[in-house]
N, C-alpha and C positions, 0 to 999 in steps of 0.2 A: 768434873774437873774444875782443882782449883788453882788460881793464880797465885792469891794473896789478900792481903787485909790491910786497914789503915787505921787508924785511930784517931779522935778529937775527943778530948776530955774523956766520957764514960763511952761514948758512941764508939762501937764497933762497926765496921764496915769490911764486909767478905767479897770477893770477887770470882766468878765461876763463868764457866762457859755455859752457851745456849743449848737446852736438850729442843729440840723441834718438836718429838713427840709431846711435851710434856708442858712447855714453858711458853708458847702460843699466847696462849689465854692471859697468863701472867703479865708480859709484855703488853699484850693490846688493854688491858684494865688498868694497867700502870699511865697509858700514854692516857686515856680519857680521864684518867683523876687528875691529871697534872695538865690538864690540855689548856694552854694560854692563848686567849686570843691576839693578842697584840704580837707574841713572837713566832707562834705559832707552832711552839715546839722544835725549831730549826726545820718546820714542816716536816717532821716527823710524827705525822697525823696520826691517829689510830685508823682510819680506813689505808690511809696509802699504807701502814704496816701489813694489814691484811690483804690486801690487793697484793704488795711486795713476794711476799711469802707466796703467792699462788702463781705467779707470771712467771713464763717458762724462760727467762732469762736469767731469773736468781736461781743462784749454784745452792741447794739444800745441804749437798754433800760437804758444802765450807762451814757451815751454821752453826757449828760450836766453836767457830771463832769470834761470835757476837759476845759481847760482856757485858754480862750483869753483874750490879754493884750491889747488895743486901745489905739491911741494917736487921738487929731482932727478927730475921725471917721474911722482912717487908723488903720491897723491891724499890730501890732508893733511882738507879741509874742504868742508861744502858746505852751502849757503844756498838752498833754495827754497819756494816756495809749494805748497799743500796739494793745492789741484785747481785754486785761483784765484788773483790778487794779492790781496794783501790780507791773505792768512792764512799766515804764514810759521814756519819752523823752521830752528834752526843748528847743524849737528854737525859737531865739530875732533876731530881726535887727540887724544889726551891730553896730545903731548908740544910742541902747537899754540895750545894754549888763548888765548895771549897776543893770538891774530888775532881774538878774540870782538867785540870794539869794531869793527876793520875790517870783520867780515860784519854784523853790526847797522847800521853807517853803508852798506855795499851792499843790504843789503836795504831799507834806507829809501829810498835810490835809484832799485832795480830793481823791488820786488815791492810795492810798497804798490801801493793803488787810490785812487780819487779819485771822489769821490759830492758832486754840487752845489756843487764846488768844494774841498771837504775833502780832504786829503789823510790818509786812514787805516792803519794797520798794525797788526796783532796778531802778537806770536810767543807760540808755544805751547811751555812747557818743562815740566818735573816739577819737584816741590817736591825732589825730590833734589838739583838742581841750583842749589846757592846762589851760584855763582857768577856762573851769567846770571841770578839773579833780582837780584843786588846793580846788576850792569849796566842793567838795565833801568828797575830803582827810580829809579837814579844819573840815565837819561836820560829821566825824565820818563813814561815808560809805568806803568797803573794797573792791578792785578788786577781782570779782570772777569767770570771766569769759572772755575771748578772741575769736574773730573771728577773722580769714582773710578774706577783702572785694579785689576780684581779678577782675578786669576789663580786655575786651578784645578792641582790638583797630582796630573800623571798616575800617578803611583805610588802614589797611595792608590784604594781599594775605588770604584765608580762606582754613582751614585743609581740605583735601581731605577726605570724609566720601562717604561710599556707605550705601544702603539699601538690606539688604537680599532680596532672591527671595522669589515672594510670598506676601510681605509685601508692603502697598502703602501708601501715605500723604493723609488725607485730612486736608482743612484749611478754616479758617473763616464759612459762614454760611452751607458749606457741613456737619457742624459738629452737632451733635444732643446735644443740650445743658443737657439733663438731661444722656444720654447716658456720657457725660463728666464728669459731675460733680459725677456721679457716680463710674466712672472709678478711678477718684484721691480718694476719699474713701477707694476703696479699694486697691490702689495702695501706699498708705501713712499708708496700713495695719492697720486700724481702724477696731475692732472686732466689734462696738456695730453697733446697728442700724442707720442707715442712718438719721440725721434729717431733715426737711424740709426744713429748713436754707440751708443745703447742698444741697438740692436738687433741687430749683430754683438759687441757685447760679451763674451759667455760663449765665443762659436768663438774672438774672441782670446784669451781671456785660457786655451782650451786650448793653444792653439800657443805661450805663454810657457815658456821653461825654467826659469822660478823656480816654476812651478805645480804646485800637485798636483790635476791635475784628479779621480784617485780620491776627493779627498775633496768634490768637488761631492754634494751631496744633496737628492733631492727627495720631498717625501713627496706622495704621488698619492690625491684623495679615490675614492670608489666609484664618481663616476662618469666619473673619468679626468681630472677638472681638478689642475692643483699646485694645492696646499692650502697646504705650506709649501718655502721654500728654503734652503740654507747653504752657504756655500763655508769653505773652510778651508787656509789656508799653513802647507808648516812649513817652518822654518828648520832644516835638518839638520846646520848645525855649531854650531848654538847650543841645538839639540834644543828648538825652542820651537816653536808653533803660535799662528798668528794666527786669529782667529775674524773673517769678515768676506765678505760680509753673511748675515745670520739674519733672514728676514720670513715671516708670515703673513696668508693672505689674511683680513682682518676676519671675515666671515663664519665661520671655522674657528678664530677663537683662542677658547683656554678649554678646549680639546680635548687638552692637552697636547703637539701635535705640536712646535713649539719645541725641549721639554726632549728629545724623545726622539730629533729628528734630532740636538741640539747631543750626547748623550750615545754616539750609536751612530757619531758623526763623530769625536770625541775618542777614540774605542775605536781606531780606523782608523787614526789618528794616531800615537797608541804605538805601533802596530806600526811607524808608521816612524822610530821613533825618540824621539818628543817626549818629555820629559819636564813640560813645563808649556803649559797652555792661555793664551789671554787671553782675556778677558771685556770686558764694558761694564758701566756704572754701575749698568744696572737694578735692581732688588733681586732679578729674575728669577735672575739670576747667583745671587746670594748664596742665594739657597732652593735651588739644584743643587751648592752648596758652594764656589763660590767665595768665596776671601778678598781682602780690601783689599790691595793692594802700596803702591800711592803714588797722588797724584794730579795729574794734567796740571793745567798752569794757563794761564790765556791772559792777555798781558799787550798792552793794547791804549794807544797814543796816536794822535792826533787831530792836522792842524795848518791 
């Protein structure tokens, strides 16, 4: 599917829709090769991309709406929704930043959502991306949310954590895929029936060539119930570990299970070559030694 093209001097750029069957690796490798630690690619990290395509909330049937910009057969930009239209990210090669206004217009046309006749779009950037911020401000977008991104330096000593008596850790192939998927559904306190896409989520995760199944971690309670679960992905080219997801069943919270699972998994990520681990904005991460790196910003506009 071709949507158009643009030119700057002798450079011709063509825009087309994403093909989920053949373009997954193409986008992943583009995000790896253009990774910028200072701006973090609008938080469109390579591992974030791989994880997002597998996530139960992702809408694969709409993935052809994701836009790809190519020059001489090489990918130079991507405009994608996060899990569903209405929330989007724009990432472009540093030599092609002039494409950003076109990418924003594309996102407005193809990646917006409509609620009660109101067209809505939110663009996620980081506070290090001043060019994108200025573009969004001048286009009528308003800052509606910020989130701190915290990182852990894996070259420094790890905090001391302890596992309560009777609990044990299992990893990788020891973990039952369907049980872990069901655990995460319950740990994030979903009340409706678990959908089929959630049921086989971890099984599909294990077959992704971008995943690190050995970094799947579960803590098992004395009665055999999965009490805490954690996933982590390592972008080995950039030596960056991406944490997602991490949760504990409500009845087991406050026992230090999440801290133990995280520290032990970070040690294994370090063994795979990672030197930095991403963490969330929750004070939990700060208490473990994560430090703020930048902020994610959500800029929104309604029509």
